[in-house]
All heavy atoms as a GROMACS GRO file, in nm:
protein
  469
    1MET      N    1  24.127   9.489  17.547
    1MET     CA    2  24.103   9.484  17.688
    1MET      C    3  24.218   9.411  17.762
    1MET      O    4  24.263   9.315  17.714
    1MET     CB    5  23.972   9.418  17.719
    1MET     CG    6  23.932   9.427  17.868
    1MET     SD    7  23.770   9.352  17.890
    1MET     CE    8  23.673   9.496  17.895
    2GLN      N    9  24.252   9.464  17.875
    2GLN     CA   10  24.368   9.400  17.945
    2GLN      C   11  24.318   9.282  18.030
    2GLN      O   12  24.208   9.281  18.082
    2GLN     CB   13  24.429   9.506  18.038
    2GLN     CG   14  24.555   9.467  18.102
    2GLN     CD   15  24.622   9.571  18.178
    2GLN    OE1   16  24.548   9.668  18.224
    2GLN    NE2   17  24.746   9.572  18.206
    3GLU      N   18  24.403   9.176  18.036
    3GLU     CA   19  24.363   9.059  18.108
    3GLU      C   20  24.368   9.082  18.258
    3GLU      O   21  24.450   9.164  18.304
    3GLU     CB   22  24.460   8.945  18.075
    3GLU     CG   23  24.454   8.888  17.938
    3GLU     CD   24  24.550   8.776  17.916
    3GLU    OE1   25  24.573   8.701  18.011
    3GLU    OE2   26  24.590   8.765  17.804
    4LEU      N   27  24.282   9.016  18.330
    4LEU     CA   28  24.283   9.021  18.476
    4LEU      C   29  24.386   8.926  18.535
    4LEU      O   30  24.380   8.805  18.502
    4LEU     CB   31  24.145   8.987  18.528
    4LEU     CG   32  24.126   8.988  18.685
    4LEU    CD1   33  24.148   9.129  18.738
    4LEU    CD2   34  23.992   8.935  18.723
    5ILE      N   35  24.480   8.976  18.600
    5ILE     CA   36  24.590   8.890  18.660
    5ILE      C   37  24.552   8.870  18.804
    5ILE      O   38  24.542   8.966  18.884
    5ILE     CB   39  24.719   8.959  18.643
    5ILE    CG1   40  24.756   8.979  18.499
    5ILE    CG2   41  24.837   8.873  18.702
    5ILE    CD1   42  24.875   9.067  18.472
    6LEU      N   43  24.539   8.750  18.849
    6LEU     CA   44  24.506   8.712  18.985
    6LEU      C   45  24.641   8.664  19.052
    6LEU      O   46  24.673   8.548  19.046
    6LEU     CB   47  24.396   8.608  18.995
    6LEU     CG   48  24.259   8.655  18.952
    6LEU    CD1   49  24.165   8.537  18.957
    6LEU    CD2   50  24.212   8.765  19.042
    7ASN      N   51  24.711   8.753  19.114
    7ASN     CA   52  24.821   8.714  19.189
    7ASN      C   53  24.793   8.717  19.339
    7ASN      O   54  24.679   8.747  19.378
    7ASN     CB   55  24.947   8.808  19.157
    7ASN     CG   56  24.908   8.951  19.180
    7ASN    OD1   57  24.812   8.983  19.240
    7ASN    ND2   58  24.991   9.039  19.123
    8GLY      N   59  24.884   8.686  19.425
    8GLY     CA   60  24.867   8.678  19.572
    8GLY      C   61  24.798   8.800  19.629
    8GLY      O   62  24.700   8.791  19.700
    9PRO      N   63  24.860   8.916  19.607
    9PRO     CA   64  24.802   9.036  19.672
    9PRO      C   65  24.664   9.072  19.629
    9PRO      O   66  24.576   9.110  19.701
    9PRO     CB   67  24.895   9.145  19.635
    9PRO     CG   68  25.028   9.077  19.614
    9PRO     CD   69  24.993   8.949  19.560
   10THR      N   70  24.635   9.047  19.497
   10THR     CA   71  24.498   9.062  19.443
   10THR      C   72  24.399   8.978  19.505
   10THR      O   73  24.291   9.021  19.542
   10THR     CB   74  24.500   9.045  19.296
   10THR    OG1   75  24.598   9.134  19.229
   10THR    CG2   76  24.361   9.080  19.236
   11ILE      N   77  24.433   8.856  19.529
   11ILE     CA   78  24.342   8.758  19.584
   11ILE      C   79  24.321   8.791  19.737
   11ILE      O   80  24.208   8.787  19.784
   11ILE     CB   81  24.395   8.616  19.574
   11ILE    CG1   82  24.397   8.575  19.429
   11ILE    CG2   83  24.319   8.511  19.656
   11ILE    CD1   84  24.473   8.441  19.396
   12ALA      N   85  24.424   8.840  19.806
   12ALA     CA   86  24.410   8.880  19.938
   12ALA      C   87  24.315   8.999  19.958
   12ALA      O   88  24.231   9.002  20.042
   12ALA     CB   89  24.552   8.908  20.000
   13VAL      N   90  24.328   9.096  19.869
   13VAL     CA   91  24.240   9.214  19.869
   13VAL      C   92  24.094   9.173  19.841
   13VAL      O   93  23.998   9.216  19.915
   13VAL     CB   94  24.289   9.320  19.771
   13VAL    CG1   95  24.185   9.430  19.755
   13VAL    CG2   96  24.419   9.380  19.818
   14LEU      N   97  24.073   9.082  19.750
   14LEU     CA   98  23.943   9.036  19.718
   14LEU      C   99  23.877   8.961  19.837
   14LEU      O  100  23.760   8.975  19.863
   14LEU     CB  101  23.941   8.948  19.596
   14LEU     CG  102  23.969   9.021  19.463
   14LEU    CD1  103  23.980   8.916  19.348
   14LEU    CD2  104  23.861   9.122  19.437
   15ILE      N  105  23.957   8.879  19.904
   15ILE     CA  106  23.907   8.808  20.026
   15ILE      C  107  23.870   8.904  20.131
   15ILE      O  108  23.771   8.890  20.200
   15ILE     CB  109  24.016   8.710  20.067
   15ILE    CG1  110  24.026   8.591  19.969
   15ILE    CG2  111  23.982   8.650  20.208
   15ILE    CD1  112  24.147   8.494  19.995
   16VAL      N  113  23.947   9.008  20.155
   16VAL     CA  114  23.918   9.108  20.262
   16VAL      C  115  23.788   9.176  20.223
   16VAL      O  116  23.698   9.206  20.311
   16VAL     CB  117  24.042   9.208  20.276
   16VAL    CG1  118  23.994   9.326  20.358
   16VAL    CG2  119  24.156   9.137  20.338
   17ILE      N  120  23.772   9.218  20.102
   17ILE     CA  121  23.653   9.290  20.058
   17ILE      C  122  23.531   9.197  20.071
   17ILE      O  123  23.426   9.241  20.121
   17ILE     CB  124  23.664   9.340  19.909
   17ILE    CG1  125  23.769   9.454  19.902
   17ILE    CG2  126  23.533   9.387  19.859
   17ILE    CD1  127  23.798   9.497  19.767
   18ALA      N  128  23.543   9.073  20.032
   18ALA     CA  129  23.432   8.979  20.043
   18ALA      C  130  23.395   8.959  20.199
   18ALA      O  131  23.278   8.957  20.236
   18ALA     CB  132  23.467   8.854  19.988
   19ALA      N  133  23.498   8.943  20.285
   19ALA     CA  134  23.472   8.923  20.431
   19ALA      C  135  23.399   9.049  20.483
   19ALA      O  136  23.305   9.039  20.570
   19ALA     CB  137  23.604   8.904  20.499
   20LEU      N  138  23.443   9.170  20.450
   20LEU     CA  139  23.377   9.288  20.503
   20LEU      C  140  23.236   9.302  20.448
   20LEU      O  141  23.149   9.351  20.527
   20LEU     CB  142  23.460   9.412  20.463
   20LEU     CG  143  23.589   9.423  20.531
   20LEU    CD1  144  23.669   9.545  20.473
   20LEU    CD2  145  23.578   9.437  20.683
   21ALA      N  146  23.211   9.261  20.327
   21ALA     CA  147  23.072   9.264  20.274
   21ALA      C  148  22.984   9.170  20.353
   21ALA      O  149  22.869   9.202  20.387
   21ALA     CB  150  23.074   9.231  20.125
   22VAL      N  151  23.036   9.053  20.385
   22VAL     CA  152  22.957   8.955  20.458
   22VAL      C  153  22.930   9.006  20.597
   22VAL      O  154  22.814   8.992  20.650
   22VAL     CB  155  23.035   8.816  20.463
   22VAL    CG1  156  22.976   8.724  20.576
   22VAL    CG2  157  23.038   8.749  20.333
   23LEU      N  158  23.025   9.070  20.664
   23LEU     CA  159  23.006   9.127  20.794
   23LEU      C  160  22.899   9.240  20.795
   23LEU      O  161  22.817   9.252  20.880
   23LEU     CB  162  23.136   9.174  20.857
   23LEU     CG  163  23.231   9.073  20.898
   23LEU    CD1  164  23.366   9.138  20.943
   23LEU    CD2  165  23.178   8.983  21.010
   24ALA      N  166  22.907   9.319  20.687
   24ALA     CA  167  22.806   9.432  20.676
   24ALA      C  168  22.664   9.375  20.654
   24ALA      O  169  22.570   9.426  20.716
   24ALA     CB  170  22.842   9.519  20.563
   25ILE      N  171  22.652   9.271  20.571
   25ILE     CA  172  22.521   9.215  20.548
   25ILE      C  173  22.469   9.149  20.677
   25ILE      O  174  22.348   9.159  20.707
   25ILE     CB  175  22.527   9.123  20.424
   25ILE    CG1  176  22.551   9.196  20.299
   25ILE    CG2  177  22.398   9.034  20.420
   25ILE    CD1  178  22.583   9.112  20.180
   26ARG      N  179  22.559   9.076  20.742
   26ARG     CA  180  22.516   9.014  20.862
   26ARG      C  181  22.467   9.115  20.972
   26ARG      O  182  22.367   9.090  21.040
   26ARG     CB  183  22.643   8.933  20.919
   26ARG     CG  184  22.609   8.865  21.047
   26ARG     CD  185  22.739   8.786  21.091
   26ARG     NE  186  22.722   8.740  21.224
   26ARG     CZ  187  22.808   8.755  21.321
   26ARG    NH1  188  22.924   8.819  21.296
   26ARG    NH2  189  22.787   8.717  21.449
   27ARG      N  190  22.534   9.228  20.985
   27ARG     CA  191  22.497   9.329  21.077
   27ARG      C  192  22.363   9.387  21.042
   27ARG      O  193  22.280   9.413  21.127
   27ARG     CB  194  22.605   9.440  21.076
   27ARG     CG  195  22.579   9.545  21.184
   27ARG     CD  196  22.693   9.640  21.195
   27ARG     NE  197  22.687   9.720  21.308
   27ARG     CZ  198  22.641   9.843  21.313
   27ARG    NH1  199  22.599   9.898  21.195
   27ARG    NH2  200  22.638   9.910  21.423
   28MET      N  201  22.341   9.412  20.909
   28MET     CA  202  22.213   9.465  20.865
   28MET      C  203  22.096   9.366  20.890
   28MET      O  204  21.985   9.409  20.926
   28MET     CB  205  22.213   9.507  20.718
   28MET     CG  206  22.283   9.639  20.695
   28MET     SD  207  22.267   9.701  20.527
   28MET     CE  208  22.294   9.565  20.422
   29THR      N  209  22.126   9.242  20.873
   29THR     CA  210  22.017   9.143  20.895
   29THR      C  211  21.983   9.131  21.045
   29THR      O  212  21.871   9.103  21.082
   29THR     CB  213  22.047   9.001  20.839
   29THR    OG1  214  22.171   8.960  20.895
   29THR    CG2  215  22.058   9.012  20.681
   30ARG      N  216  22.082   9.145  21.128
   30ARG     CA  217  22.059   9.134  21.275
   30ARG      C  218  21.998   9.256  21.334
   30ARG      O  219  21.917   9.252  21.418
   30ARG     CB  220  22.187   9.093  21.346
   30ARG     CG  221  22.224   8.957  21.317
   30ARG     CD  222  22.350   8.908  21.387
   30ARG     NE  223  22.381   8.774  21.354
   30ARG     CZ  224  22.442   8.700  21.435
   30ARG    NH1  225  22.482   8.733  21.550
   30ARG    NH2  226  22.468   8.571  21.399
   31ARG      N  227  22.050   9.375  21.294
   31ARG     CA  228  22.005   9.501  21.353
   31ARG      C  229  21.899   9.576  21.269
   31ARG      O  230  21.840   9.669  21.313
   31ARG     CB  231  22.121   9.597  21.368
   31ARG     CG  232  22.212   9.551  21.480
   31ARG     CD  233  22.305   9.661  21.504
   31ARG     NE  234  22.392   9.633  21.626
   31ARG     CZ  235  22.471   9.717  21.675
   31ARG    NH1  236  22.492   9.837  21.625
   31ARG    NH2  237  22.544   9.681  21.784
   32GLY      N  238  21.888   9.536  21.147
   32GLY     CA  239  21.805   9.612  21.048
   32GLY      C  240  21.872   9.735  21.011
   32GLY      O  241  21.994   9.755  21.034
   33LEU      N  242  21.801   9.823  20.944
   33LEU     CA  243  21.867   9.941  20.886
   33LEU      C  244  21.875  10.060  20.999
   33LEU      O  245  21.940  10.157  20.970
   33LEU     CB  246  21.786  10.000  20.767
   33LEU     CG  247  21.791   9.901  20.645
   33LEU    CD1  248  21.711   9.962  20.532
   33LEU    CD2  249  21.934   9.882  20.603
   34CYS      N  250  21.814  10.027  21.112
   34CYS     CA  251  21.826  10.124  21.221
   34CYS      C  252  21.951  10.100  21.295
   34CYS      O  253  21.985   9.996  21.334
   34CYS     CB  254  21.712  10.103  21.321
   34CYS     SG  255  21.714  10.219  21.458
   35ASP      N  256  22.040  10.212  21.308
   35ASP     CA  257  22.167  10.196  21.369
   35ASP      C  258  22.167  10.264  21.502
   35ASP      O  259  22.263  10.325  21.543
   35ASP     CB  260  22.273  10.250  21.278
   35ASP     CG  261  22.418  10.211  21.324
   35ASP    OD1  262  22.420  10.102  21.387
   35ASP    OD2  263  22.506  10.283  21.280
   36CYS      N  264  22.061  10.248  21.586
   36CYS     CA  265  22.056  10.317  21.711
   36CYS      C  266  22.084  10.222  21.826
   36CYS      O  267  22.077  10.262  21.942
   36CYS     CB  268  21.927  10.390  21.731
   36CYS     SG  269  21.786  10.270  21.746
   37GLY      N  270  22.118  10.097  21.799
   37GLY     CA  271  22.140   9.996  21.899
   37GLY      C  272  22.246  10.030  21.997
   37GLY      O  273  22.240   9.987  22.109
   38ASP      N  274  22.344  10.099  21.955
   38ASP     CA  275  22.457  10.132  22.046
   38ASP      C  276  22.416  10.241  22.144
   38ASP      O  277  22.480  10.254  22.251
   38ASP     CB  278  22.582  10.182  21.968
   38ASP     CG  279  22.633  10.067  21.876
   38ASP    OD1  280  22.605   9.948  21.901
   38ASP    OD2  281  22.702  10.104  21.779
   39ARG      N  282  22.319  10.316  22.116
   39ARG     CA  283  22.280  10.438  22.200
   39ARG      C  284  22.145  10.416  22.264
   39ARG      O  285  22.105  10.504  22.345
   39ARG     CB  286  22.278  10.556  22.117
   39ARG     CG  287  22.420  10.594  22.064
   39ARG     CD  288  22.410  10.705  21.978
   39ARG     NE  289  22.347  10.653  21.847
   39ARG     CZ  290  22.370  10.709  21.732
   39ARG    NH1  291  22.448  10.802  21.721
   39ARG    NH2  292  22.308  10.658  21.619
   40CYS      N  293  22.069  10.316  22.234
   40CYS     CA  294  21.941  10.292  22.296
   40CYS      C  295  21.949  10.196  22.413
   40CYS      O  296  22.020  10.098  22.405
   40CYS     CB  297  21.837  10.242  22.201
   40CYS     SG  298  21.783  10.362  22.077
   41GLU      N  299  21.879  10.222  22.509
   41GLU     CA  300  21.870  10.135  22.635
   41GLU      C  301  21.803  10.003  22.597
   41GLU      O  302  21.697  10.007  22.531
   41GLU     CB  303  21.793  10.205  22.751
   41GLU     CG  304  21.876  10.333  22.792
   41GLU     CD  305  21.798  10.396  22.901
   41GLU    OE1  306  21.703  10.341  22.959
   41GLU    OE2  307  21.832  10.513  22.934
   42GLY      N  308  21.857   9.892  22.628
   42GLY     CA  309  21.794   9.762  22.604
   42GLY      C  310  21.803   9.716  22.456
   42GLY      O  311  21.743   9.627  22.415
   43GLY      N  312  21.894   9.789  22.384
   43GLY     CA  313  21.909   9.747  22.242
   43GLY      C  314  21.820   9.816  22.150
   43GLY      O  315  21.724   9.886  22.193
   44CYS      N  316  21.827   9.794  22.026
   44CYS     CA  317  21.745   9.848  21.922
   44CYS      C  318  21.639   9.750  21.881
   44CYS      O  319  21.668   9.647  21.828
   44CYS     CB  320  21.828   9.900  21.804
   44CYS     SG  321  21.739   9.995  21.687
   45HIS      N  322  21.515   9.787  21.905
   45HIS     CA  323  21.403   9.697  21.860
   45HIS      C  324  21.326   9.777  21.755
   45HIS      O  325  21.207   9.787  21.758
   45HIS     CB  326  21.311   9.668  21.978
   45HIS     CG  327  21.380   9.600  22.087
   45HIS    ND1  328  21.427   9.476  22.084
   45HIS    CD2  329  21.421   9.646  22.213
   45HIS    CE1  330  21.492   9.442  22.195
   45HIS    NE2  331  21.483   9.545  22.273
   46GLY      N  332  21.398   9.828  21.660
   46GLY     CA  333  21.344   9.918  21.556
   46GLY      C  334  21.366  10.059  21.596
   46GLY      O  335  21.395  10.093  21.717
   47CYS      N  336  21.337  10.146  21.508
   47CYS     CA  337  21.360  10.290  21.539
   47CYS      C  338  21.244  10.358  21.618
   47CYS      O  339  21.260  10.465  21.664
   47CYS     CB  340  21.384  10.366  21.409
   47CYS     SG  341  21.549  10.325  21.339
   48ASP      N  342  21.134  10.286  21.629
   48ASP     CA  343  21.018  10.347  21.700
   48ASP      C  344  21.054  10.347  21.848
   48ASP      O  345  21.089  10.247  21.905
   48ASP     CB  346  20.890  10.254  21.678
   48ASP     CG  347  20.848  10.262  21.530
   48ASP    OD1  348  20.886  10.366  21.463
   48ASP    OD2  349  20.785  10.169  21.484
   49GLY      N  350  21.035  10.467  21.908
   49GLY     CA  351  21.057  10.477  22.052
   49GLY      C  352  21.205  10.492  22.092
   49GLY      O  353  21.233  10.501  22.202
   50CYS      N  354  21.297  10.499  21.998
   50CYS     CA  355  21.432  10.515  22.027
   50CYS      C  356  21.464  10.666  22.025
   50CYS      O  357  21.446  10.740  21.930
   50CYS     CB  358  21.514  10.443  21.922
   50CYS     SG  359  21.701  10.467  21.946
   51ALA      N  360  21.512  10.707  22.144
   51ALA     CA  361  21.549  10.852  22.160
   51ALA      C  362  21.645  10.902  22.063
   51ALA      O  363  21.638  11.008  22.010
   51ALA     CB  364  21.582  10.883  22.302
   52ALA      N  365  21.750  10.820  22.038
   52ALA     CA  366  21.857  10.854  21.946
   52ALA      C  367  21.800  10.866  21.806
   52ALA      O  368  21.833  10.962  21.730
   52ALA     CB  369  21.969  10.746  21.946
   53ALA      N  370  21.712  10.775  21.765
   53ALA     CA  371  21.662  10.783  21.626
   53ALA      C  372  21.564  10.896  21.617
   53ALA      O  373  21.561  10.964  21.516
   53ALA     CB  374  21.585  10.652  21.600
   54GLU      N  375  21.493  10.931  21.722
   54GLU     CA  376  21.397  11.047  21.718
   54GLU      C  377  21.473  11.177  21.713
   54GLU      O  378  21.433  11.270  21.637
   54GLU     CB  379  21.313  11.046  21.845
   54GLU     CG  380  21.204  10.938  21.847
   54GLU     CD  381  21.131  10.919  21.974
   54GLU    OE1  382  21.150  11.008  22.068
   54GLU    OE2  383  21.049  10.834  21.986
   55SER      N  384  21.590  11.191  21.784
   55SER     CA  385  21.666  11.309  21.774
   55SER      C  386  21.726  11.332  21.635
   55SER      O  387  21.737  11.438  21.583
   55SER     CB  388  21.770  11.317  21.887
   55SER     OG  389  21.870  11.217  21.867
   56MET      N  390  21.775  11.211  21.576
   56MET     CA  391  21.829  11.225  21.438
   56MET      C  392  21.729  11.267  21.342
   56MET      O  393  21.752  11.343  21.252
   56MET     CB  394  21.890  11.082  21.402
   56MET     CG  395  22.024  11.049  21.470
   56MET     SD  396  22.088  10.898  21.408
   56MET     CE  397  22.001  10.776  21.497
   57ALA      N  398  21.602  11.208  21.351
   57ALA     CA  399  21.499  11.241  21.263
   57ALA      C  400  21.459  11.391  21.282
   57ALA      O  401  21.435  11.464  21.185
   57ALA     CB  402  21.375  11.152  21.283
   58ALA      N  403  21.460  11.447  21.402
   58ALA     CA  404  21.425  11.582  21.426
   58ALA      C  405  21.531  11.670  21.366
   58ALA      O  406  21.505  11.776  21.302
   58ALA     CB  407  21.416  11.609  21.575
   59ALA      N  408  21.658  11.630  21.377
   59ALA     CA  409  21.767  11.710  21.318
   59ALA      C  410  21.764  11.714  21.162
   59ALA      O  411  21.780  11.819  21.108
   59ALA     CB  412  21.903  11.654  21.366
   60ILE      N  413  21.726  11.602  21.109
   60ILE     CA  414  21.709  11.598  20.961
   60ILE      C  415  21.594  11.682  20.915
   60ILE      O  416  21.604  11.754  20.822
   60ILE     CB  417  21.699  11.450  20.916
   60ILE    CG1  418  21.825  11.375  20.934
   60ILE    CG2  419  21.647  11.442  20.769
   60ILE    CD1  420  21.813  11.225  20.915
   61GLY      N  421  21.481  11.675  20.992
   61GLY     CA  422  21.369  11.756  20.960
   61GLY      C  423  21.395  11.903  20.965
   61GLY      O  424  21.348  11.978  20.887
   62GLU      N  425  21.466  11.943  21.070
   62GLU     CA  426  21.501  12.085  21.085
   62GLU      C  427  21.597  12.127  20.968
   62GLU      O  428  21.578  12.239  20.924
   62GLU     CB  429  21.572  12.102  21.223
   62GLU     CG  430  21.609  12.247  21.256
   62GLU     CD  431  21.663  12.262  21.390
   62GLU    OE1  432  21.623  12.180  21.480
   62GLU    OE2  433  21.744  12.355  21.411
   63ALA      N  434  21.685  12.047  20.934
   63ALA     CA  435  21.784  12.080  20.826
   63ALA      C  436  21.702  12.091  20.693
   63ALA      O  437  21.735  12.181  20.618
   63ALA     CB  438  21.893  11.977  20.810
   64VAL      N  439  21.608  12.014  20.675
   64VAL     CA  440  21.528  12.016  20.550
   64VAL      C  441  21.449  12.150  20.547
   64VAL      O  442  21.438  12.216  20.444
   64VAL     CB  443  21.431  11.895  20.534
   64VAL    CG1  444  21.331  11.912  20.426
   64VAL    CG2  445  21.517  11.773  20.512
   65ARG      N  446  21.392  12.185  20.658
   65ARG     CA  447  21.314  12.309  20.667
   65ARG      C  448  21.401  12.428  20.641
   65ARG      O  449  21.356  12.527  20.580
   65ARG     CB  450  21.239  12.321  20.799
   65ARG     CG  451  21.118  12.232  20.814
   65ARG     CD  452  21.038  12.265  20.940
   65ARG     NE  453  21.114  12.230  21.059
   65ARG     CZ  454  21.111  12.114  21.127
   65ARG    NH1  455  21.039  12.016  21.073
   65ARG    NH2  456  21.181  12.093  21.234
   66LYS      N  457  21.526  12.430  20.694
   66LYS     CA  458  21.610  12.544  20.681
   66LYS      C  459  21.663  12.552  20.535
   66LYS      O  460  21.697  12.661  20.489
   66LYS     CB  461  21.733  12.532  20.774
   66LYS     CG  462  21.691  12.567  20.918
   66LYS     CD  463  21.813  12.559  21.009
   66LYS     CE  464  21.780  12.594  21.148
   66LYS     NZ  465  21.887  12.578  21.241
   67GLY      N  466  21.684  12.425  20.472
   67GLY     CA  467  21.751  12.417  20.342
   67GLY      C  468  21.672  12.489  20.230
   67GLY      O  469  21.704  12.560  20.153
   0.00000   0.00000   0.00000
């Protein structure tokens, strides 16, 4: 098995990946798994009652019925 060499560029890439993972987890904990906050009036308080989420669910349901 080849040894893992930690040089400057490798460490920089690992730091960037870790930072992006932290940002993604932070976003999920604040917004939840519903990603309609950018398109819903007043922010996203869950997917219930969100017109964007309802239209996405309808499109998925229609695609499943046609599939």
